C-alpha beads as a LAMMPS data file, in Angstrom:
LAMMPS data file: protein, C-alpha beads

165 atoms
164 bonds

1 atom types
1 bond types

-500.0 500.0 xlo xhi
-500.0 500.0 ylo yhi
-500.0 500.0 zlo zhi

Masses

1 110.0

Atoms # bond

1 1 1 238.129 31.136 -35.864
2 1 1 241.261 33.044 -36.784
3 1 1 241.212 33.956 -40.490
4 1 1 243.409 32.296 -43.105
5 1 1 246.433 34.394 -43.943
6 1 1 246.978 35.613 -40.377
7 1 1 250.612 34.800 -39.550
8 1 1 250.844 35.756 -35.891
9 1 1 248.618 36.283 -32.873
10 1 1 249.859 39.179 -30.767
11 1 1 250.676 39.250 -27.093
12 1 1 247.577 39.369 -24.868
13 1 1 245.306 39.284 -27.971
14 1 1 242.593 37.289 -26.162
15 1 1 243.862 37.735 -22.603
16 1 1 241.074 37.584 -19.990
17 1 1 238.422 36.733 -22.567
18 1 1 235.737 35.256 -20.314
19 1 1 233.479 34.142 -23.194
20 1 1 236.064 32.364 -25.379
21 1 1 235.302 28.622 -25.362
22 1 1 236.965 27.351 -28.555
23 1 1 239.473 28.800 -31.016
24 1 1 240.589 27.447 -34.407
25 1 1 243.981 28.617 -35.636
26 1 1 244.883 28.196 -39.337
27 1 1 248.158 26.746 -40.607
28 1 1 249.301 30.243 -41.651
29 1 1 249.943 31.185 -37.987
30 1 1 253.617 30.660 -37.138
31 1 1 253.782 32.484 -33.790
32 1 1 251.546 33.174 -30.817
33 1 1 252.535 35.986 -28.455
34 1 1 252.886 35.858 -24.697
35 1 1 249.654 35.683 -22.689
36 1 1 247.685 35.573 -25.963
37 1 1 245.047 33.259 -24.475
38 1 1 245.811 33.467 -20.762
39 1 1 243.055 33.774 -18.163
40 1 1 240.285 32.491 -20.453
41 1 1 238.447 30.427 -17.814
42 1 1 235.988 28.665 -20.164
43 1 1 238.431 27.923 -22.992
44 1 1 238.164 24.167 -23.619
45 1 1 239.605 23.631 -27.097
46 1 1 242.425 25.164 -29.130
47 1 1 242.411 23.624 -32.625
48 1 1 245.554 24.103 -34.732
49 1 1 245.534 23.284 -38.441
50 1 1 249.316 23.390 -38.991
51 1 1 252.672 22.762 -37.373
52 1 1 253.129 23.976 -33.802
53 1 1 253.635 27.766 -33.840
54 1 1 256.313 29.321 -31.656
55 1 1 254.846 30.404 -28.313
56 1 1 255.422 33.401 -26.093
57 1 1 255.513 33.051 -22.302
58 1 1 252.354 32.262 -20.324
59 1 1 250.236 31.789 -23.440
60 1 1 247.648 29.552 -21.749
61 1 1 248.188 30.395 -18.058
62 1 1 244.968 29.909 -16.107
63 1 1 243.213 27.979 -18.889
64 1 1 242.758 24.861 -16.780
65 1 1 240.044 23.333 -19.004
66 1 1 241.848 23.789 -22.343
67 1 1 243.174 20.989 -24.537
68 1 1 245.257 21.768 -27.623
69 1 1 244.257 19.703 -30.664
70 1 1 246.500 19.193 -33.701
71 1 1 246.101 17.421 -37.045
72 1 1 247.864 14.138 -37.714
73 1 1 250.883 14.666 -39.931
74 1 1 251.770 18.096 -38.532
75 1 1 255.043 18.686 -36.673
76 1 1 256.271 20.053 -33.367
77 1 1 253.760 18.454 -31.011
78 1 1 254.410 16.675 -27.732
79 1 1 252.264 15.612 -24.787
80 1 1 251.808 19.271 -23.838
81 1 1 251.916 22.632 -25.609
82 1 1 252.171 25.841 -23.640
83 1 1 251.456 23.865 -20.481
84 1 1 248.202 22.400 -21.810
85 1 1 247.650 18.746 -22.783
86 1 1 247.552 17.886 -26.487
87 1 1 245.528 15.392 -28.508
88 1 1 245.156 14.489 -32.168
89 1 1 242.278 16.396 -33.762
90 1 1 239.964 13.861 -35.386
91 1 1 236.716 14.562 -37.245
92 1 1 233.688 14.760 -34.960
93 1 1 229.933 14.490 -35.326
94 1 1 228.339 17.673 -34.011
95 1 1 225.679 16.704 -31.503
96 1 1 224.905 19.981 -29.751
97 1 1 222.218 21.250 -32.114
98 1 1 219.358 20.087 -34.337
99 1 1 221.609 18.759 -37.133
100 1 1 221.701 15.269 -35.568
101 1 1 218.706 13.059 -36.254
102 1 1 215.983 12.203 -38.728
103 1 1 214.835 14.956 -41.075
104 1 1 212.670 14.328 -44.117
105 1 1 212.907 10.572 -43.554
106 1 1 216.729 10.578 -43.685
107 1 1 219.167 10.296 -40.818
108 1 1 221.860 12.952 -40.878
109 1 1 224.430 14.919 -38.953
110 1 1 227.015 17.659 -39.293
111 1 1 230.731 16.931 -39.205
112 1 1 233.281 19.278 -37.612
113 1 1 236.959 19.233 -38.500
114 1 1 239.545 21.327 -40.294
115 1 1 238.533 23.166 -43.459
116 1 1 239.614 21.386 -46.626
117 1 1 239.945 17.991 -44.970
118 1 1 238.095 14.993 -46.418
119 1 1 236.011 12.607 -44.307
120 1 1 234.592 9.260 -45.427
121 1 1 231.343 8.226 -43.727
122 1 1 230.816 4.482 -43.454
123 1 1 227.726 2.591 -42.309
124 1 1 227.148 -0.852 -40.885
125 1 1 224.350 -2.761 -39.208
126 1 1 226.098 -4.922 -36.597
127 1 1 228.846 -3.793 -34.232
128 1 1 229.637 -7.379 -33.225
129 1 1 230.406 -8.277 -36.863
130 1 1 231.066 -4.955 -38.588
131 1 1 230.928 -4.791 -42.345
132 1 1 231.561 -1.117 -43.046
133 1 1 230.309 0.291 -46.345
134 1 1 231.203 3.798 -47.535
135 1 1 228.015 5.865 -47.847
136 1 1 229.466 9.344 -48.293
137 1 1 232.600 11.400 -48.741
138 1 1 232.616 15.011 -47.631
139 1 1 235.265 17.693 -47.984
140 1 1 234.812 20.270 -45.267
141 1 1 234.425 23.937 -46.078
142 1 1 234.562 26.362 -43.184
143 1 1 235.299 23.555 -40.681
144 1 1 232.003 21.707 -41.217
145 1 1 229.989 19.607 -43.645
146 1 1 226.543 18.037 -43.575
147 1 1 225.775 14.368 -44.201
148 1 1 222.397 12.767 -44.865
149 1 1 221.768 9.061 -45.491
150 1 1 218.738 8.558 -47.763
151 1 1 218.889 4.767 -47.165
152 1 1 218.776 4.962 -43.371
153 1 1 215.067 4.066 -43.182
154 1 1 215.702 0.785 -45.045
155 1 1 217.541 -0.707 -42.038
156 1 1 216.271 -1.541 -38.546
157 1 1 219.713 -0.554 -37.202
158 1 1 222.285 1.645 -38.918
159 1 1 225.632 2.530 -37.316
160 1 1 228.019 5.154 -38.671
161 1 1 231.701 5.880 -38.329
162 1 1 233.999 8.539 -39.731
163 1 1 237.436 7.911 -41.175
164 1 1 239.999 9.846 -43.119
165 1 1 241.070 8.585 -46.533

Bonds

1 1 1 2
2 1 2 3
3 1 3 4
4 1 4 5
5 1 5 6
6 1 6 7
7 1 7 8
8 1 8 9
9 1 9 10
10 1 10 11
11 1 11 12
12 1 12 13
13 1 13 14
14 1 14 15
15 1 15 16
16 1 16 17
17 1 17 18
18 1 18 19
19 1 19 20
20 1 20 21
21 1 21 22
22 1 22 23
23 1 23 24
24 1 24 25
25 1 25 26
26 1 26 27
27 1 27 28
28 1 28 29
29 1 29 30
30 1 30 31
31 1 31 32
32 1 32 33
33 1 33 34
34 1 34 35
35 1 35 36
36 1 36 37
37 1 37 38
38 1 38 39
39 1 39 40
40 1 40 41
41 1 41 42
42 1 42 43
43 1 43 44
44 1 44 45
45 1 45 46
46 1 46 47
47 1 47 48
48 1 48 49
49 1 49 50
50 1 50 51
51 1 51 52
52 1 52 53
53 1 53 54
54 1 54 55
55 1 55 56
56 1 56 57
57 1 57 58
58 1 58 59
59 1 59 60
60 1 60 61
61 1 61 62
62 1 62 63
63 1 63 64
64 1 64 65
65 1 65 66
66 1 66 67
67 1 67 68
68 1 68 69
69 1 69 70
70 1 70 71
71 1 71 72
72 1 72 73
73 1 73 74
74 1 74 75
75 1 75 76
76 1 76 77
77 1 77 78
78 1 78 79
79 1 79 80
80 1 80 81
81 1 81 82
82 1 82 83
83 1 83 84
84 1 84 85
85 1 85 86
86 1 86 87
87 1 87 88
88 1 88 89
89 1 89 90
90 1 90 91
91 1 91 92
92 1 92 93
93 1 93 94
94 1 94 95
95 1 95 96
96 1 96 97
97 1 97 98
98 1 98 99
99 1 99 100
100 1 100 101
101 1 101 102
102 1 102 103
103 1 103 104
104 1 104 105
105 1 105 106
106 1 106 107
107 1 107 108
108 1 108 109
109 1 109 110
110 1 110 111
111 1 111 112
112 1 112 113
113 1 113 114
114 1 114 115
115 1 115 116
116 1 116 117
117 1 117 118
118 1 118 119
119 1 119 120
120 1 120 121
121 1 121 122
122 1 122 123
123 1 123 124
124 1 124 125
125 1 125 126
126 1 126 127
127 1 127 128
128 1 128 129
129 1 129 130
130 1 130 131
131 1 131 132
132 1 132 133
133 1 133 134
134 1 134 135
135 1 135 136
136 1 136 137
137 1 137 138
138 1 138 139
139 1 139 140
140 1 140 141
141 1 141 142
142 1 142 143
143 1 143 144
144 1 144 145
145 1 145 146
146 1 146 147
147 1 147 148
148 1 148 149
149 1 149 150
150 1 150 151
151 1 151 152
152 1 152 153
153 1 153 154
154 1 154 155
155 1 155 156
156 1 156 157
157 1 157 158
158 1 158 159
159 1 159 160
160 1 160 161
161 1 161 162
162 1 162 163
163 1 163 164
164 1 164 165
């Protein structure tokens, strides 16, 4: 994660970084230098919290797995950015660790998204006839928040979805 207040990422800053898998860039960044992230073979996600920064040449050259994610309501985005495909960055349930599941009799999970964004968690019991009820509202700090549903054990089936207010 690039720190808040950083306004530019220099040329070749992360060039040939073989361990870089994901990078989050704050809305304070207005320019990214040439080859800043080129030749990062395992880079899969570039998450931008603001409008599209100006780009130097060959910024993502060789990053064949990378997708650039942007927040809805930000400007300057098209189908590609620096030669990489783009997609809207929506809140996600983190499933790659022990935060997902039942702990202390409550079902819970961690949410990943942009710091400061608000996510509403809704629950239902039947996907065929959904009746979504808000069960939590979380504002993310540091790109994540935890959610736990103390009523989850009262239902034979409980389905969750995330939405933005």
